[in-house]
Each structure stands twice: as C-alpha cells, then as structure tokens.
N, C-alpha and C positions, 0 to 999 in steps of 0.2 A: 707717419708723419712721412713730409716730404723730404727729399735729401736736400743739405746744404750746401755750401761752398767748399770748404775746406774737406767735408767728409768725401764728396765727388772728386775733388783733387787728387787727394791720397790714395782713393780705392783707382785711380786709374794709374799713378805711378807704380802701384803695387802689381797690376795686371801687364802694363806695359814691361818692367822688367823680369818678369816671366815670360816674358816670350821674347829676351833678347833684342829690344830694339837698337839699331846701330846708332841713330840720331837722337841722342836722349834730349838736345837742346831743343831739336823740331817737335820734337814729342811733347817737351812741356809746355811749347806755345800752344798747341795743338789743344791739348788738354786743360790749360787755364781758359782757353775761350770755351771750350766744351763745357767746365764746371760754371761759369758764369751765366753762359745761357741756361745752362739746364737749372741755375737756381732761380732766375728770374724768372722762366718761363715753366715753371715745375708741373702746371696744371696739364700742359700740353708736351710734356718732354715726352718724345719718342720712347716706345716699348724695348725697341733693340739696343738702346743707349742703356736703360734700365737693366737690362737682361745680361749686358756685357760690362756694367762696370760693379755690380752688386753680387754680393756672394749669394748661392741658392744653399739652404743647407739640404745636407744629403738625409736621402729616405732611411728610415730606420731599416735595421737589418730584417726584420719580420714582414718587412712589407706594408707596414701601416705609413698612413701620412698624418704629418704633422698638422696640416689644415684643417678647419672647423669645418664639419659637416653642413652642408647647406639645409637650412629648415624648412622645411615643407609641410603643408598641410594636411591632417591625416587623412587616409584613403578610407574610406567605408565602402566595403564590400558587399555589393547586392547579390541578392540570387539573379543570374543572368535570364533566366526562364521567368522573372519578375512574380515567382511562387512565395507564398506566406513563408517565414523563417520559422522555425520549430519554436523558439523563442515566443513570437508574435503568438503563434498557434495555442502554446501552453496558458498563456495570459489570456488570450480571448476564450479559450474552454474553460479556464476557471472563473473567469467571470459572468460565463450563463450558467456555469453549473450552482455556482454559490447559492443562490437563492432558493434552490428546491433542496438542499442537505439541511438538515433539522438536527437537534441536541434534543434526546428523549432521556427524562428525568423522572427516577423512582421515588418516590416519598410515601413515607409508613410513620403509623403511631407507635412510638416506641415509651416503653417504660422507661421514667427517671429513677435511678437509685439512691437511697438515702446518703446523706453525707457521712462522711469518715472520717476518724481521726487518727487515721494511722498514719498517715502520711506527715501529720504536723508531729505525732509523737515518734517518728523515725528519724524526721529532720533535726530536730529541736530536743530530743533527750537522749539518750544514751548513744554513745560515750560523752557527749559533752555537756556541761552544768550551767549552760546559759540558756537554758529553754525558755520560751514562753510563757506567760502564765495559761493554763488550760482553763477554759469555761466547761462547768458541768452540761454533760449532755443531756439532752431531755427526752424521754422516752416516748415514741411514736404511739398514738392511741391505738389500742388493740387492733379495731377492725378499719382502722386507717388505709384505704386503698392508694398505690403508688400512682401518683400522678403520671400524665403520657405528654409526649411532645411529638409532634409530625416533623419529622427531620428527612432529608436526602440519604438514601441508603445504596445507590447506583445513579451511573448515566453512561449513555452509551450514544449511538448516531443512527440514522435512518435518511431514507430520502425519499422524497413525494415522488409517485409514478403516476397519479390520476389527477386530473383539476380538481375533484371534488374532495380530495386529501387522504388517499390511499398512500400509505408510507410502508416501505420495506425495510427492514432491520432484522437483525439476529434473534433466535429465541432465545438465547441465555441473555439478552438484554431485557427482556420482558417476562423473564420465565417465573417472578415471584407474583405468584397470584393474590397475597394479601397486600402487596404495595398500589400505591393509586400514580399512574403516569399522566405526565405533561410534555408536550411538545415545544419545543423553543425554535422559531424560525430566524433566518440569518438576521431580519431587523429587528429582532427582540422581543417581538409580539409572542407570548405565551397562549397554549390552547390547552384545553384536556383532551386524553388521550385515550380512546378505547381499543382493546384488543382484540381484533376481529376473530384471529386464529392461530395456534402454534403449529407448526408442520412437526409431524411425528418421525420424519425420516431425514429429514436435514434441518440443518442449524438455521430456521426462517421462519418469519412471523409478519403477520401484515398489521398493520396498524391503523386506526381512522383518527383523522384530525376531528374534533367538535367543533366547526366553528359556525358560521353563518349558512344558509342553506345555498343563496348565491354567491358565495365566496368562490372565487378561481385562484387556484394555488400555482405555482409555477411547477414544472414538473421535468424530471430527466425520462430521458429515452433508452429502452433496453436495445444493444446489439446484440449480435449473433457471437456467442462463445465459442463456437466449434471453428470460426475463421481465425482466432487469436494464433500469432506464430511468435515463437520466443524470439526475444531481442525486441519485441515492439515496446514502444514507449507508454507508459501508463501513468496517471494520477491518482493518487487515494488522498480522499477528504475525509475529515472526522474531528470529532470533538475530544481532542485528544487530552489525556489524562482527566478526562473530565472538567477540565479549567478553560481548555485553549480551544474555544468553537471554530471549528471551518478552518482548523490546521492543511496544510498542501503539502503533500510530499510528492516526489518525482522519484520513477524509475521504468525498468524495465520487466517483461515478464521473464521470470526466469527459469521457470518449468510447465509442464500442462499434465494436467490427469494424473495428480499427484493423489495417492491415499495416504490420510494421516489420521492419527489419534490424536485429538485435542481434549486436553483436561483444563477444570475449572481452577484448580487449586485447592477444590473442598471435596476432593475423592470422586467428583464426576468426571465421566470421560464419554468421548461420542466420535464414532469413526466419521470422518468426512472422504467421500470418496471422488475423485475425479477432480481434484480442487485445482485451483491457478496459483502458482509462486511467484511471488515477486519480491524485489530488493527495493521497494519503495518503503520508506519507513512507516512503519505501523506501532501504534503504542497501545497501551490501557484507554478505552474510550472512543478509540476508533471502531469498535466492533459495531457492523451495522452499516458503515460507511461504504458509499461509493467507489468501486475501481474504474475510473474513466478513462478512454483510449483520446486519441489526439483529434477525432471527429467528434467529440462530446458524448458519446454513448457510454452507457454503464455495461461493461463487459463483467463483471464479477462483485460480491457483497464481500467486504474485507470481514474477516471470521476469527483468525487466529494468529498467532507469532511463535516462534521458536524461541525459548529462552537459552538454548544451550547455544546459538549463534547470534550473529550480529546479520540485520537486515535480511531475515527469510521469512516473510509475511505470506499467508494463505487466503484466498478468496475462493467463494462457491460461483462457480459461471452462472453468466446472465442466463442460459437457456434452462437451469433447473429454476429461476425466480418467473420464468416466464408461464411454466407449468403452473406454478403456486398460484401466481397474479390470474391467471386465465379460472383456475377453479374458483377462487374468491368471488370473481366477478360474475361467473355463472350461476353459483350454489350458495354464494354467500360463505362459503368456508372452505378450508384447504380439503380437498379427496385424495386418497391415495389408494392406487390398487393394492390386492393383499394377497398373499399366497398364503402364509400361515406355516412357516417353517423357520426353526433355526439352524443356522448353517456354518460350515468352516470353509474357507477357501483351500482347496488343497495346493500343493506345491509338489516337486522332488524329493524333498526333505520329509517332510510328514509321509508321501508316498514308500519311500524308502524304508522308514522307521517301522511303517505298519504294514511293509510287505504287499502294498497294491499295486494293481498293474497298470493302472490310470495314476498321470500326475495332475490333474487338472479338474475343474470342476467345482461344484458346491456340496460337499459332504454334510448330509443330513444329522444333527447331532442334539443332544440333549444339552440343558444349561448346566449351572455349576450346583442349582437346588434341585430338590426333585418335583418342585412343581414347574420348573422351566422344562416342560415337554419339546419333545423331538418335533412334532406335529401339532398344532393347536386344533383341539377336537370341533368341528364344524365347520374346518377353512376350507379355501378350494382345495387344498392340497390333502386335507383329510378325504373330503368328498372324491378325489382323484384316485385315490389309493396309496398315496407316496407314503413310504416307513422310513423309519430311523436306519442309517445306513446306506438309504439311498444314495446315490451321488448324481445331480443335476448337471448334465454335460453342456448342452445348448439349449437357448431361449429364441425360439422362432429362427432355427438356423443358426445364431450367432454364439459362439463359443463362450462358456464362461471362466472368466481369468482373473489374473490379478488385475488388468489394466480395465475387463469388462465385467464387473462383480455381478451376482444374480439380483442384488439392490438395484443397481444402474440400469440392467437390462429389463426387469419388471417395469421398472417406473415409465418406460416408453409406451406403456401400453395404456389403455382408458380402462375406467370401470366396467366391465360388462364384454371387455376384452376377450376372446378365446384365444390362448397363447398353448403353442405346441413346445411341450419339454421332452428332450431325450434324456433318457436314465439309463444309468447303469444300475444294475442290480445284481449280486452273487456272480459274477464275469459275463453277466448278459445283457444287452443291448434293445430297449425299446423305446416307442413313443407316446406319452400320454398328453391327452389336451386337459385344460384347465379352465375355468371361467374366472376371472378377476371379479371381485368384490369390493365395495368398499373398507378400507380398513377402521374398525371403529375407535 
C-alpha cells in the first residue's frame, strides 16, 4: 500500500525530532510540502525519501530475513557429459529385458480326498448345543477310485537365451519329473515346455519352448561374470511369489565367489560354489530369473536367498551358464567332466584336529553310508590309482582351496581332456594324469 499524507507527515516529524532540528517551523513547512507531493505522486516517489521517512524492520538475531524468498523455476541438473543417467539406463534395460523373461509353471494330476465331516462336528458340536443337523454320510463304493484334478504345484522363473526358444532356469524349478511344465511369456502367451536336461553339478536346467518352428523369441545375452566388481549395480527380475510376474528389484553386487549350502526346506540341500551375492530383493518364485547389469547382460541366475538375514541373495555366475548352454547346443544335453571321488576340503582346523602336515587340498573320503565309496569303481580316479585318504593338492597347477574347490577346477576341463593332479599321500607328493570322462 502506498504511503498517505498523514502517515508521511507524522513519520517526518518523528525523524526530525530525533535529529534535534533547530528550526521546527521551517521543518514543518518542508515536511508538509513533501508529504503532499509524496501522496500525489506516490507512483514516482523517490526511493531515498521512502528510505528516509519509513522505519525498516531490524533483522532477526539469527541472521534470517523476513523478506519472502524469490520464487524461481526448479533447476534440472543434467549430466555435463550428456551421458544417460542411471535412472534412465535402468528403465531402458528393464524395458529391453522383460520380453525375454518367462514364468515357468508346473502342474500335476493330484488325487482328491473324499469329503470329511470332522470340521462340521468340531465347530458345530461339542461344547455348543446349537449344532446343525447332520446328514448321514453315504459310504463310498468299495472299488471306487479317487478322482484326480490337475493343479499347479509350483512356479518359478526363467529367461530365453536363443531365438528358437531355449530357456535357462534353476534345476529345482523343474525337478519334479512327474509334473508337466508350461512357459508364460511377458505377453501372457502360454506354451508347453520340454525339459532338455538338468545339471548334475550346478542348480541349472535347460528348457525348450514348444512353439511354432518359425517362431523367433526375444532373448537375453550372457555377460562375463569374471569381470564383475563389488558395488556394481544389478537388477533382479522374476515371478515373485509365483503371483507377480516380471517383478523388478534393484541392488548391488555385495560379494563374489561365495560358497553356500542351499536348502529346499524339504530336507534337500546343495552346495553352490562361486556364487554372486546381491542385496537386490529376491523372493520365492524368483528362482531361475536373470540377474542383469546396466548393460542389459545377464551376469547370473537368481538361485537362493538367506532366511536369516535381509536382502542377502545369491546367483550362479553367467560363465557357468555358458558352459551348460554350449554343451546343450553341441550335444543336445549337459555333459560334465567326471573324476569320480568324494572329498572334503581341508583347512587349518581339520588339519590340526587330525594332526596333518598340510592344511589345504581335497581329502578323498567315504560318504556316510557303506555304499558311498571314496573312489567310484571304473572312474577316471580309479583308473589313475587314486585312493581313500589321498589329498589332491593341485589341478593343472592351480591350488585346491575353499575359493577354488576341486569341483570348480575340474569344471574348467572338457570331456577327453587330460588333467595333471598333484597328490599328497603318506607324507609324499607326486603327480598323476587323469583323462576326464562324461558324468553318467
């Protein structure tokens, strides 16, 4: 609001009195003229008059001003190099990956149990007296067979790696040999699925989509898992809880080369070596789904999750998938090199307890039952002359350890390859050669 006549006049009197002006009458005449002029021409009132005649509020003690901040348009910060932001890159990779991620459903014929009156008797009988009238139960015919119904018994995830419909998943997703399997694409299309092979070493399996011969499916490419670094951003995609298809979660690589024992909850367990650890959320139903980097390449297969902690998931590295896929494409099945020994990885604790001079390597031992022999008869190990209590120290010059187990080192060889094994036996070291054979 612009200043009025009286407001300007009184403020002027106040200021002049503060400055002890001698000629009060002359000051009043001057102030009256200025007040009239300021009121009439307030639009062009000089700034120095306004600054002189009006009080300015003192700044608060905290240094803050009472003036309202100037409203500006939000500044959008852009990458100075013009590079794609991580958010945009994530969205692009997800969009490109989703068409190649599938849900794998297992269905099976299950017997239907006859109706029972137990629940009715319990809830409407004792101790209450207002029970519903019970109908007499009709006995089943003596030789009547129970009816069956086809039901979904499990579900998981997979991803397409070839245009003709080869799908990678976990072995435990398709381990039910009595079930029938189907694949559901991102579009909702459903196809019958054929199990090509289940890996006997890693928790991997290869499935084929039974579609049209000329069908060209979208695919994902396998990256180099040996180049992965801790802290690298990754995306997990899967059929979460068997209900929410193509759920995406984001995280980082939390660890590499982990050796874990994964259990199914049904008394089954399996050792997974060299696994990738991630904090990307992985839930039931995510098994078999891809772990993808921000280049859109698969670096692992989501396999297990820790029930004891939060956001601790594990994936089988992509380089292991490459060996399996290469074998299937060449031979139509998964071929694994086979030595034929049962072993226990040594460490300092085991060595001290058994008063052994060495604390690394693979100690050849028997299993828990009498049938679990240390060396399988007729195997490459048997033909080479390996015995129970021998320790395999090295494979082709590479030391056997917790980080590089015997199984992991042997998996690098092909069927028919000759491998050099350094053996420790009764305090002496020597080297033998074994020819790798196909695992039956």
